C-alpha positions in Angstrom: 0.0 0.0 0.0 1.3 3.4 -1.0 3.9 2.1 -3.5 4.5 4.2 -6.7 2.8 1.6 -8.9 -0.2 1.4 -6.6 -0.7 5.2 -6.5 -0.2 5.4 -10.2 -2.9 2.9 -10.8 -5.2 4.5 -8.2 -4.7 7.9 -9.8 -6.6 6.7 -13.0 -9.7 5.7 -11.0 -12.8 7.8 -10.6 -15.8 7.4 -8.3 -19.0 6.7 -10.2 -21.7 9.0 -8.8 -25.2 9.3 -10.1 -25.8 12.7 -8.5 -25.0 15.7 -10.8 -24.9 19.0 -9.1 -22.8 21.9 -10.4 -20.2 23.2 -8.0 -18.8 26.7 -7.8 -15.5 25.6 -9.3 -14.4 23.4 -12.2 -13.4 19.8 -11.8 -12.5 17.1 -14.3 -15.9 15.4 -14.2 -17.7 15.8 -17.6 -21.3 16.8 -17.7 -23.8 16.6 -20.6 -24.5 20.3 -20.0 -22.5 22.9 -21.9 -20.2 25.3 -20.3 -16.7 26.9 -20.4 -14.2 24.1 -20.2 -11.4 23.6 -22.8 -12.9 20.4 -24.2 -14.6 21.2 -27.5 -18.1 19.7 -28.2 -19.7 21.3 -31.3 -20.9 24.6 -32.8 -24.2 26.5 -32.7 -25.4 29.7 -34.4 -24.4 33.0 -32.8 -27.3 34.7 -30.9 -27.4 38.2 -29.5 -25.9 38.3 -26.1 -23.4 35.6 -26.7 -19.7 36.2 -26.0 -18.2 37.3 -29.3 -14.9 35.9 -28.2 -16.3 32.5 -28.7 -17.0 33.1 -32.4 -15.0 30.7 -34.6 -13.6 33.0 -37.3 -12.3 30.1 -39.3 -15.8 28.8 -39.7 -17.0 32.3 -40.5 -14.4 32.5 -43.3 -15.8 29.3 -44.9 -19.5 30.0 -44.4 -19.9 33.8 -43.9 -22.0 32.9 -40.8 -21.2 33.4 -37.2 -20.9 30.2 -35.1 -20.2 29.8 -31.4 -18.0 27.0 -30.1 -19.6 24.9 -27.5 -17.6 23.1 -24.8 -18.4 20.4 -22.3 -19.1 21.7 -18.8 -16.8 20.4 -16.1 -18.5 19.8 -12.9 -16.9 19.6 -9.4 -18.0 16.7 -7.2 -18.0 17.3 -3.5 -17.4 14.2 -1.4 -17.6 13.7 2.4 -15.9 10.6 3.8 -16.8 9.8 7.4 -14.4 7.4 9.1 -15.5 5.7 12.3 -12.8 6.3 14.8 -14.6 4.9 17.8 -12.8 2.5 20.1 -14.5 -0.5 18.6 -13.1 0.3 15.2 -9.6 0.6 16.7 -9.8 -2.4 18.9 -8.8 -4.8 16.1 -5.5 -3.8 14.4 -6.3 -5.4 11.0 -9.7 -3.7 10.9 -8.4 -0.3 11.9 -5.5 -0.6 9.4 -7.7 -1.4 6.5 -10.3 1.2 7.5 -7.5 3.9 7.3 -6.1 2.6 4.0 -9.6 2.5 2.5 -10.4 6.1 3.6 -7.0 7.3 2.4 -7.4 5.6 -1.0 -10.9 7.0 -1.6 -9.7 10.5 -0.6 -6.8 10.1 -3.0 -9.2 9.2 -5.9 -11.4 12.2 -5.0 -8.6 14.7 -5.1 -6.9 13.1 -8.2 -10.1 13.9 -10.0 -9.8 17.6 -9.1 -12.9 17.2 -6.9 -13.6 18.6 -3.4 -12.9 16.4 -0.3 -14.1 16.6 3.3 -12.6 13.8 5.4 -14.2 13.6 8.8 -12.7 11.3 11.5 -15.9 10.7 13.5 -15.6 10.5 17.3 -11.9 11.3 17.1 -10.4 13.1 20.1 -7.0 14.1 18.6 -7.4 13.7 14.8 -8.9 16.6 12.9 -11.0 16.9 9.7 -9.3 17.5 6.4 -10.8 19.7 3.7 -9.0 19.9 0.4 -9.6 20.3 -3.4 -7.3 19.3 -6.3 -4.8 16.8 -7.3 -1.9 18.7 -5.8 -3.1 17.5 -2.3 -3.7 13.9 -3.1 -0.5 12.3 -1.8 -0.2 14.4 1.3 -3.8 13.7 2.3 -3.3 10.0 1.5 -0.4 9.6 3.9 -2.0 11.8 6.5 -5.1 9.6 6.7 -3.2 6.3 6.3 -1.2 7.3 9.4 -4.1 8.6 11.5 -4.0 7.6 15.1 -6.4 8.3 18.0 -5.9 6.5 21.3 -8.6 8.2 23.5 -11.8 6.6 24.5 -14.7 7.7 22.3 -18.4 8.0 22.2 -21.0 6.3 20.0 -20.4 6.8 16.2 -23.9 7.9 15.1 -24.3 10.3 18.1 -21.0 12.0 17.0 -21.7 11.8 13.3 -24.9 13.8 13.8 -22.9 16.6 15.2 -20.4 16.9 12.3 -22.6 15.8 9.3 -22.2 18.1 6.2 -25.1 19.0 4.1 -23.7 20.5 0.9 -22.0 17.4 -0.5 -23.2 15.2 -3.4 -21.7 12.0 -2.0 -21.3 10.8 1.6 -19.2 7.7 2.2 -19.5 6.1 5.6 -16.8 3.6 6.7 -17.8 1.8 9.9 -18.3 -1.6 11.5 -22.1 -0.8 11.6 -22.6 -2.6 14.9 -24.6 0.1 16.6 -28.5 0.0 16.9 -30.2 0.2 13.5 -32.5 3.0 14.5 -29.5 5.3 14.8 -28.3 4.2 11.3 -31.8 4.9 9.9 -32.0 8.3 11.5 -28.5 9.2 10.0 -29.4 8.0 6.5 -32.7 9.8 6.6 -31.0 13.0 7.4 -28.4 12.5 4.6 -31.1 11.7 2.1 -33.1 14.7 3.0 -30.1 16.7 1.9 -30.3 14.9 -1.5 -27.0 13.1 -1.0 -25.9 9.9 -2.6 -24.7 7.6 0.2 -22.2 4.7 0.3 -22.2 2.6 3.4 -19.0 0.5 3.7 -19.3 -2.0 6.6 -15.9 -3.3 7.7 -15.6 -6.1 10.1 -12.6 -8.0 11.5 -11.9 -11.7 11.2 -12.6 -12.2 14.9 -16.0 -10.5 14.5 -17.1 -12.5 11.5 -15.7 -15.9 12.5 -14.8 -16.0 16.3 -12.3 -18.7 17.1 -12.4 -18.3 20.9 -13.2 -21.0 23.4 -13.2 -21.6 27.1 -13.7 -19.0 29.9 -13.1 -15.4 28.8 -13.7 -11.9 29.9 -15.1 -9.8 27.1 -14.6 -6.0 27.3 -16.8 -3.5 25.6 -14.2 -1.1 24.1 -16.6 1.8 24.0 -18.5 1.4 27.2 -15.5 0.0 29.1 -17.6 -2.6 30.7 -16.7 -6.3 31.0 -18.6 -9.6 31.3 -17.3 -13.1 32.0 -18.5 -15.8 29.6 -17.9 -19.4 28.8 -17.3 -19.7 25.0 -18.6 -22.9 23.4 -19.6 -23.8 19.8 -23.3 -23.3 20.3 -22.7 -19.8 21.7 -20.6 -18.9 18.8 -23.3 -20.2 16.4 -25.9 -18.1 18.1 -23.6 -15.1 17.9 -23.0 -15.6 14.1 -26.8 -16.0 13.5 -27.5 -12.7 15.3 -24.7 -11.0 13.5 -25.9 -12.2 10.1 -29.4 -11.0 11.0 -28.1 -7.6 12.0 -26.1 -7.2 8.8 -29.0 -8.2 6.7 -31.2 -5.7 8.4 -28.5 -3.1 8.0 -28.3 -3.8 4.3 -32.1 -3.5 4.2 -32.1 -0.1 5.9 -29.4 1.1 3.4 -31.4 -0.2 0.4 -34.6 1.5 1.7 -32.8 4.9 1.4 -31.3 4.1 -1.9 -27.8 3.7 -0.5 -25.0 1.5 -1.8 -24.1 -1.1 0.8 -21.0 -3.3 0.8 -19.7 -5.6 3.5 -16.0 -6.1 3.7 -13.9 -8.4 5.8 -10.6 -7.0 7.2 -8.9 -10.0 5.7 -9.6 -8.7 2.2 -6.6 -7.2 0.3 -7.0 -3.4 -0.3 -6.3 -3.7 -4.0 -8.9 -6.4 -4.4 -11.4 -4.0 -2.8 -10.5 -1.0 -4.9 -9.8 -2.6 -8.3 -12.3 -5.6 -8.2 -15.0 -5.2 -5.6 -15.8 -1.5 -6.0 -16.0 -1.7 -9.9 -18.2 -4.8 -9.5 -20.6 -2.9 -7.3 -20.6 0.1 -9.7 -18.8 2.4 -7.3 -15.6 3.0 -9.3 -14.5 2.7 -12.9 
């Protein structure tokens, strides 16, 4: 991760977003509307009030008629990436590492496309939001997010997300383990959809969460509430846990679908490049 070849390949990727909303500045995302970019589209007849500087005098010399050059409008996409930085996300090293790499890579793609990025580490105590636009910032932001650390105890993800949620963005990407109550997820997605945002929900779970391999007498500690419980782990208990987890994840996906959100479940065992260059394109999220 972070090698020259990887970043060169990643630089060519673009997020595939349905929403089309014109920003205040130009990006590199082509619209079917006509505007003032440098990419030529076609001609149309001159009309009173048009900018005479756009008249093509070569065409006039051939036809003795005034024609205006038309160009493809370039639209700026604004993207907000919300990374869950709660204690439960940081408790498993493989999950936390992949979460940062994924957030860093998506931020890199946004900036490489000359789009506008707002990266929000939700529930972070020491890490701060990053707001940038343009390819010049892509590598610096990539490494800053990939190296993000926060060791303090944190509150609940959705409670904190509600305090920092941005309204004026076309795309909101949530990276979280999605293990909090579904009513909080629903309230968050409803608020985002009311702002006419496209939403991607990336649920990231560690190997131990998906397929626990524990046995015997253990003390389980809630990393966010800092409470503990003594349990005796046996196969039937693990089976019941996995059944409940699968039911929760299916309901979470259903909530996401009900709001028109893209939902994807990722295991922390999955290679980053597999996610970016195979899984995301297969789900229609990236070219």
